[in-house]
C-alpha positions in Angstrom: -91.8 -102.3 243.4 -88.9 -104.3 242.0 -85.7 -102.6 240.8 -84.9 -102.6 237.1 -82.9 -105.7 236.2 -82.8 -108.4 233.5 -84.7 -110.7 235.9 -87.4 -108.1 236.6 -87.9 -107.6 232.8 -88.1 -111.3 232.2 -90.7 -111.7 235.0 -92.7 -108.8 233.4 -92.6 -110.6 230.0 -90.8 -107.6 228.5 -90.5 -108.1 224.7 -88.5 -105.0 223.7 -84.9 -105.0 222.5 -82.3 -106.1 225.0 -78.7 -107.1 224.5 -77.6 -109.2 227.5 -74.2 -110.4 226.4 -71.7 -108.9 223.9 -68.0 -108.0 223.7 -67.0 -104.9 225.6 -65.6 -102.8 222.8 -66.2 -99.3 224.2 -64.6 -97.7 227.3 -66.3 -94.5 228.3 -65.0 -91.9 230.7 -68.1 -90.3 232.0 -71.4 -91.8 233.3 -73.6 -88.8 233.6 -77.0 -88.0 232.2 -75.7 -86.5 228.9 -73.6 -89.3 227.7 -76.2 -91.9 228.7 -78.9 -90.0 226.8 -76.6 -89.4 223.8 -73.8 -91.9 223.1 -75.4 -94.9 224.7 -78.6 -94.1 222.9 -76.8 -94.3 219.5 -74.8 -97.4 220.5 -77.9 -99.2 221.7 -79.7 -98.5 218.5 -76.6 -99.4 216.4 -76.5 -102.8 218.3 -80.2 -103.4 217.4 -80.3 -102.1 213.8 -76.7 -102.7 212.5 -75.4 -105.6 214.5 -72.7 -103.5 216.2 -72.8 -106.0 219.0 -71.0 -104.1 221.7 -71.2 -103.4 225.4 -69.9 -100.2 226.9 -67.8 -100.1 230.1 -68.4 -96.8 231.9 -65.7 -95.2 234.1 -66.8 -92.4 236.5 -64.3 -89.5 235.9 -64.4 -88.1 239.5 -64.6 -89.7 242.9 -68.3 -89.1 243.6 -70.3 -90.8 240.9 -73.0 -93.3 239.8 -71.0 -96.5 239.6 -72.7 -98.3 242.5 -76.2 -97.3 241.3 -75.4 -98.3 237.7 -74.1 -101.7 238.7 -77.0 -102.4 241.0 -79.3 -102.1 237.9 -76.9 -104.2 235.8 -76.2 -101.2 233.5 -79.9 -101.0 232.6 -81.9 -97.7 232.6 -84.8 -96.1 230.9 -84.2 -93.3 228.4 -87.2 -91.0 227.7 -86.9 -88.7 224.7 -89.5 -85.9 224.6 -90.3 -83.1 222.3 -91.6 -82.2 218.9 -90.7 -83.8 215.6 -92.1 -82.5 212.4 -94.8 -80.8 214.4 -95.8 -84.0 216.2 -95.6 -84.4 220.0 -93.2 -87.3 220.9 -92.7 -89.1 224.2 -90.6 -92.1 223.4 -89.3 -94.6 226.0 -86.5 -97.2 225.6 -84.6 -99.4 227.9 -80.9 -99.0 227.2 -79.0 -102.3 227.5 -75.6 -101.6 226.0 -73.9 -100.8 229.3 -72.1 -103.7 231.0 -70.8 -102.1 234.2 -69.4 -98.9 235.7 -65.9 -98.7 237.2 -64.8 -96.4 239.9 -61.1 -95.6 239.2 -60.6 -94.2 242.7 -61.3 -97.7 244.1 -60.5 -100.1 241.3 -58.0 -98.4 239.0 -56.3 -101.7 238.2 -59.6 -102.9 236.7 -59.7 -99.8 234.5 -56.1 -100.3 233.3 -56.8 -104.0 232.7 -59.2 -103.0 229.9 -56.2 -101.5 228.1 -55.0 -105.1 227.5 -58.4 -106.2 226.2 -58.4 -107.6 222.6 -62.0 -106.3 222.2 -61.6 -102.6 223.3 -61.4 -100.4 220.2 -63.1 -97.1 221.2 -62.8 -94.6 224.1 -65.5 -92.1 224.5 -65.3 -89.2 227.0 -67.2 -86.2 228.3 -65.4 -85.0 231.4 -66.9 -81.4 231.1 -65.2 -78.4 229.7 -62.7 -78.4 232.6 -61.8 -82.0 232.0 -59.4 -81.5 229.1 -56.7 -79.7 231.0 -53.0 -80.4 231.2 -52.0 -80.5 234.9 -48.2 -80.8 235.3 -48.5 -81.9 238.9 -49.9 -85.3 237.7 -47.3 -88.1 237.9 -47.1 -91.3 235.9 -47.1 -93.2 239.2 -50.3 -91.6 240.5 -53.2 -94.1 241.1 -54.9 -92.6 239.3 -53.6 -89.4 237.7 -55.8 -86.5 238.9 -56.6 -85.1 235.4 -58.5 -87.0 232.8 -55.8 -86.6 230.1 -53.4 -88.0 232.7 -55.5 -91.1 233.2 -56.0 -91.6 229.5 -52.2 -91.4 229.0 -51.6 -94.0 231.7 -54.2 -96.2 230.0 -52.9 -95.7 226.5 -49.3 -96.5 227.6 -50.5 -99.8 229.2 -52.1 -100.6 225.8 -49.0 -99.7 223.9 -47.0 -102.0 226.2 -49.4 -104.9 225.4 -50.1 -104.3 221.7 -47.5 -101.7 220.5 -46.0 -104.1 218.0 -49.3 -105.1 216.4 -51.1 -103.1 213.7 -54.8 -102.3 214.2 -54.8 -102.4 218.0 -54.7 -98.6 218.5 -57.7 -96.8 219.9 -60.3 -94.4 218.3 -61.0 -91.7 220.9 -64.3 -89.8 220.6 -64.2 -86.6 222.7 -67.5 -85.0 223.5 -66.4 -82.1 225.8 -67.9 -78.7 224.9 -64.6 -77.0 223.9 -63.3 -76.1 220.4 -61.4 -78.9 218.7 -61.9 -81.2 221.8 -60.2 -84.2 220.3 -57.1 -82.3 219.2 -56.8 -80.5 222.5 -57.0 -83.9 224.3 -54.3 -85.3 221.9 -52.1 -82.3 222.8 -52.5 -83.0 226.6 -51.7 -86.7 226.1 -48.5 -85.8 224.2 -47.5 -83.4 226.9 -47.7 -86.1 229.5 -45.8 -88.5 227.2 -43.0 -85.9 227.2 -43.2 -85.0 230.9 -43.2 -88.7 231.9 -40.5 -89.6 229.4 -42.6 -92.5 227.9 -40.4 -92.6 224.8 -40.5 -91.8 221.1 -42.0 -95.2 220.1 -45.0 -94.5 222.3 -45.5 -91.1 220.7 -45.2 -92.6 217.2 -47.8 -95.3 218.2 -50.2 -92.5 219.3 -49.8 -90.7 216.0 -49.9 -93.7 213.7 -52.3 -96.2 215.4 -54.7 -94.0 217.4 -57.2 -91.5 216.2 -58.2 -88.5 218.3 -61.6 -87.3 216.9 -63.0 -83.9 217.6 -66.8 -84.1 217.7 -69.8 -81.8 217.9 -72.6 -83.1 220.2 -76.1 -81.6 220.1 -78.9 -82.7 222.4 -80.6 -81.0 225.3 -80.7 -83.4 228.3 -82.6 -82.3 231.4 -81.6 -85.6 233.0 -83.3 -87.3 236.0 -87.0 -86.2 236.1 -87.3 -85.6 239.9 -90.8 -84.2 239.8 -92.2 -87.1 237.7 -89.9 -90.0 238.6 -92.3 -91.8 241.0 -95.2 -91.6 238.6 -93.0 -92.7 235.7 -91.8 -95.7 237.6 -95.3 -96.6 238.6 -96.3 -96.6 235.0 -93.3 -98.6 233.9 -93.8 -101.2 236.6 -90.3 -101.2 238.0 -88.1 -98.9 240.1 -85.5 -97.1 237.9 -83.1 -94.8 239.9 -81.3 -94.0 236.6 -84.2 -92.6 234.6 -82.8 -90.2 232.0 -84.7 -87.6 230.0 -83.5 -85.9 226.8 -85.1 -84.0 223.8 -86.0 -86.0 220.7 -83.5 -84.1 218.5 -79.9 -85.4 218.5 -76.9 -84.9 216.3 -73.4 -86.2 216.6 -70.7 -84.9 214.1 -67.4 -86.8 214.3 -64.3 -85.5 212.5 -62.4 -88.6 211.4 -61.3 -90.7 208.4 -64.0 -92.2 206.2 -62.8 -95.8 207.0 -64.4 -95.3 210.4 -67.8 -95.7 208.9 -67.2 -99.4 208.6 -66.3 -99.7 212.2 -69.0 -97.5 213.4 -72.1 -98.3 211.3 -74.2 -95.3 212.4 -75.3 -94.7 208.8 -76.4 -98.3 208.3 -78.5 -97.9 211.5 -80.1 -94.8 210.1 -78.9 -92.6 213.0 -78.2 -88.8 213.0 -74.4 -89.3 213.3 -72.1 -87.8 210.6 -68.5 -88.9 210.1 -66.8 -86.2 208.1 -63.4 -84.6 207.3 -64.2 -81.3 209.1 -66.7 -80.8 211.9 -66.3 -77.1 212.0 -69.0 -76.1 209.4 -71.5 -78.1 211.5 -70.4 -76.4 214.7 -70.7 -73.1 212.9 -74.2 -74.0 211.8 -75.3 -74.9 215.4 -73.7 -71.9 217.0 -74.9 -69.4 214.4 -78.5 -70.8 213.9 -79.5 -72.5 217.2 -77.5 -70.5 219.7 -77.6 -67.3 217.6 -81.4 -67.5 217.3 -81.6 -67.8 221.1 -79.3 -64.9 221.8 -80.8 -62.6 219.1 -84.4 -63.2 220.1 -84.7 -63.8 223.9 -83.7 -60.4 225.3 -86.1 -58.5 223.2 -88.8 -61.1 223.8 -88.2 -60.9 227.6 -88.6 -57.1 227.5 -91.8 -57.6 225.5 -93.2 -59.6 228.4 -92.4 -63.2 227.6 -90.8 -65.6 230.1 -90.2 -69.0 228.3 -89.1 -70.0 224.9 -92.1 -72.0 223.9 -94.5 -69.1 224.5 -92.3 -67.0 222.1 -92.8 -69.6 219.4 -96.6 -69.2 219.8 -96.4 -65.4 219.3 -96.6 -64.5 215.6 -94.4 -61.4 215.9 -91.6 -62.9 218.0 -91.6 -66.1 216.1 -91.6 -64.1 212.8 -88.7 -62.0 214.0 -86.7 -65.2 214.9 -87.4 -66.8 211.6 -86.5 -63.7 209.6 -83.2 -63.5 211.5 -82.4 -67.2 210.8 -83.6 -67.5 207.1 -82.8 -64.0 205.8 -79.8 -63.0 207.8 -77.9 -66.0 209.2 -78.3 -68.8 206.7 -77.0 -66.6 203.8 -73.7 -66.2 205.6 -73.0 -70.0 206.2 -71.1 -72.4 204.0 -73.1 -75.7 204.2 -75.6 -76.5 201.4 -78.8 -74.3 201.8 -81.1 -77.3 202.0 -79.2 -78.7 204.9 -79.2 -75.3 206.7 -82.9 -74.9 206.2 -83.6 -78.5 207.5 -81.6 -77.7 210.6 -83.4 -74.4 211.1 -86.7 -76.2 210.9 -85.5 -78.6 213.6 -84.7 -75.5 215.8 -88.3 -74.4 215.7 -89.4 -77.9 216.8 -86.8 -77.8 219.6 -87.8 -74.3 220.8 -91.4 -75.5 220.8 -90.8 -78.5 223.0 -94.0 -79.0 225.1 -92.0 -80.8 227.9 -89.4 -78.1 228.5 -90.0 -74.7 230.1 -86.8 -73.0 228.9 -86.7 -69.7 230.8 -85.5 -66.7 228.9 -83.7 -65.3 231.9 -81.6 -68.5 232.1 -80.6 -68.0 228.4 -79.8 -64.3 229.2 -76.8 -65.2 231.4 -73.5 -63.7 230.0 -75.2 -62.3 226.9 -72.3 -60.1 226.1 -69.9 -62.9 225.3 -72.7 -64.9 223.8 -73.6 -62.1 221.4 -70.0 -61.7 220.3 -69.6 -65.5 219.7 -73.0 -66.4 218.3 -74.4 -63.3 216.5 -71.5 -60.9 215.6 -70.1 -63.3 213.0 -73.4 -63.3 211.2 -73.6 -59.5 211.4 -70.1 -59.2 209.8 -70.8 -62.0 207.3 -74.0 -60.3 206.1 -72.3 -56.9 205.8 -69.4 -58.4 203.8 -71.8 -60.3 201.5 -74.5 -57.8 200.9 -72.9 -54.4 201.7 -75.8 -53.5 204.0 -77.0 -54.0 207.6 -79.1 -57.0 208.6 -82.2 -55.4 210.2 -83.0 -58.1 212.7 -79.5 -58.7 213.9 -79.0 -54.9 214.2 -82.2 -54.7 216.2 -81.1 -57.6 218.4 -78.0 -55.7 219.3 -80.3 -52.8 220.5 -82.4 -55.3 222.4 -79.2 -56.5 224.1 -78.3 -53.0 225.1 -81.8 -52.2 226.3 -81.9 -55.4 228.4 -78.6 -54.4 230.0 -79.7 -50.8 230.6 -80.1 -51.4 234.4 -80.3 -48.7 237.1 -78.9 -50.3 240.2 -75.7 -52.4 240.7 -75.9 -54.9 243.6 -73.8 -57.8 244.8 -76.1 -60.1 243.0 -76.0 -58.2 239.7 -77.3 -55.2 237.8 -81.0 -54.6 238.3 -83.1 -53.8 235.3 -86.8 -53.4 234.8 -89.6 -54.1 232.4 -93.3 -53.3 232.6 -94.1 -56.5 234.6 -91.2 -56.6 237.0 -87.6 -56.0 237.9 -84.9 -58.5 236.9 -81.3 -59.1 237.7 -78.7 -59.1 234.8 -75.8 -61.6 235.3 -72.5 -61.1 233.5 -68.9 -60.5 234.3 -68.5 -57.8 236.9 -66.6 -55.3 234.7 -69.4 -55.5 232.1 -72.1 -54.8 234.7 -70.0 -51.9 236.1 -69.7 -50.5 232.6 -73.5 -50.5 232.1 -74.1 -49.1 235.6 -71.7 -46.2 234.7 -73.7 -45.5 231.6 -77.2 -45.8 233.1 -78.1 -42.2 232.5 -76.8 -42.0 228.9 -79.1 -41.0 226.0 -79.7 -43.6 223.3 -77.1 -42.1 221.1 -74.5 -41.8 223.9 -75.2 -45.4 225.0 -75.0 -46.8 221.5 -71.6 -45.0 221.0 -70.2 -46.3 224.3 -71.2 -49.9 223.7 -70.3 -50.0 220.0 -66.8 -48.6 220.7 -66.0 -50.8 223.7 -63.3 -52.9 222.1 -62.9 -54.9 225.4 -66.4 -56.4 224.8 -66.1 -57.1 221.1 -62.4 -57.3 220.2 -63.0 -54.5 217.7 -64.8 -51.2 217.3 -68.3 -51.9 216.0 -68.8 -48.2 215.1 -66.5 -48.8 212.2 -69.2 -51.0 210.5 -70.9 -48.4 208.2 -74.2 -47.2 209.7 -74.3 -49.7 212.5 -73.9 -47.3 215.5 -76.5 -44.9 214.1 -79.0 -47.7 213.4 -78.6 -49.1 216.9 -79.1 -45.7 218.4 -82.3 -45.3 216.3 -83.6 -48.7 217.5 -82.8 -47.8 221.1 -84.9 -44.6 220.8 -87.7 -46.6 219.3 -87.5 -49.1 222.2 -87.6 -46.3 224.8 -90.7 -44.9 223.1 -92.7 -48.0 222.0 -91.0 -51.1 223.3 -89.2 -54.1 221.7 -92.4 -55.7 220.5 -93.2 -52.7 218.3 -89.7 -52.7 216.9 -90.0 -56.4 216.0 -93.2 -55.5 214.1 -91.6 -52.8 212.2 -88.6 -54.9 211.2 -91.1 -57.5 209.9 -93.1 -55.0 208.0 
């Protein structure tokens, strides 16, 4: 079977959209599955539908990477988007042709820096993982390349400043996709720290501030990546060998915090794509964390104790699905600031995503580190609801009891804390001090355990027993769980 290439597609008589030649206007640090299923997807469609007419130069951020494989396929790869959309099963396939090449900075850093002098380059996109945006003072300006990504970017931007520093409009728009708060602003801080450390001068720092835009963004798409189990069958069906197959869910959303004039330079809206350029990305991040992630965290532990194992099966259970929906629509959405219709539309998409027929999302994988997840994802909705209505949200309060019941293990091992449900034992994974706390309270009564957990300020940053009635309600739910199980508690909450 021939490898995917422009020549192979021409021989096959492929008549789908392809962009063989275009200016290289985007440099991207990161060549992994996520960015190729997310950013390149939008750019490829923007090329087709809005005449963006741009190629993307990829740069692998660490020494081991995909550069050779990407270049062997001339930047081409097949993107498969699978899932549910408005209740319909989707299995969409598209050849992505917006990538021109991939550079390895550890072998050809001069080639990476040369793009800083390109008239065409206007955008830098990055996703170097959460650990990527770090200031490492050991990096030196003379390193080839600097070890940290912000160090590399500073070197690159300084080269551009040297070439175009006296011209208006030749700065760079940086779109940071790392999963940290205020990713663009944190990257900008690191770059400025290197500018100071390396004594690159006040004119360079002024150019960064006046001519460059560091955008914080929210990215949202689940990307399982290369489909190892199905790859051979998929390639056989496609008629070519594609070693860069990439699989993601149908849903996708990119929220970019930046000035409104960027809409002309990045015509996502004209192409009809789910990309929002706005003054503040935080309400959208809050929506995602509180609705999508909050629904997961508030539902899965109780569902697991009720005998379920994967998310999709929970969506097909009337009681568990009902509990999740009541949590979202009655208790989370009323505490958020975006327009209600936007929130409900996003919530509907969450149901489609959880019901993805192509993804077996294990509840136990979602259960990892649930203490910090409950604090970040669910606790703000609890406090927001109490502040707004002066009463406890029943589902969220019950979900806290589900969390405690799930963590009520009996045996601490090197692997984790061992808990049990009717079907089997399971291992709870969290920070060691958290597991040791629950092991120490394994023989507590429901009331004792509720008190110990609610008053543990190390977990929550505050004393949750100070929320009127919360500790007593949690203790009551724990007693009900001990007697009748989480499923019956969900039923009563819905009654």
